[in-house]
N, C-alpha and C positions, 0 to 999 in steps of 0.2 A: 450467380457472381458475375463480377469484372476481371478480366485478367489485365496485369500492368507489368510495365519493366522499372528496373527500377538497378543501379547500378551500388554494386558494393567490390568492396578488396577482394582479390582473391583471399590473405587467409580470412577473413569472416566468413564468406563463402565455403572455405573447406571445414572451417570448423559450425557454422552450422548444416553443413551433411552430417558430418559426424555425430552432431544430437541429433538429427532427425532420423540417423539409422539406431542410433542409441536407443529413441525412445520409439522407434517403430513408426515412425511419420514421413511423409515424403515431404519434400522442402516447404513445398505452399501452407501443408498444415502445421510446421513448425511457425512459420511467420507470422499466419494469422494468429495463432494465442498467443504467442510471444507482441505483437501490436496487440492484440487484446488486453492482455496482461500491464502493458506499459499504459496504452489509454486509462486504464482502471484505477491503476496506480497515481498518474494524472488528476484524476477527477476525486481522490482519494484524499492530494495533498494540498486541491484546490478546496478543499473543504475544511478539513484544516485549518486552515492557513486565515481561511472565513470567519472560524471558529475563534479563533486566538484572535484576532485584529477586532472579533465582537465582543472578549471578554475582555480585551483590554479598556476596550472604548465604555461599558458597564459592567464590571467586575462584580461577582454574585459574592454578596456580603451574607454570613448566617446571622441568623438573629442570637444575643446576643445569649449564650445557654443552651443554645443547639445543641452542641458535641458534648454536652455532659453525661446524658443517655450511654453516650456512647464508649467514652473512654473510660469506663474499668471493663469492656470487650476487649478492649485494646491490649489488656496487662496478661504476658505471659503470667500462666498458672506459677505458683513459686515465688514471684518476684513481690 
């Protein structure tokens, strides 16, 4: 692992320390987990955006009548 320095405001540091105590983690582990989670969310968002763009460029089109077999399954009993 590498040791780094970061600059954060006092209120954010205090909130981080409270969260770390509550989670029974040290400050470094809390920051590592938060950064890892944030990076995973960014990666997921990038993938979703790539998929959205791809479907816009080439939308999926179901063959005529392809969903007919499932329409009866989608009806609530008694309707």
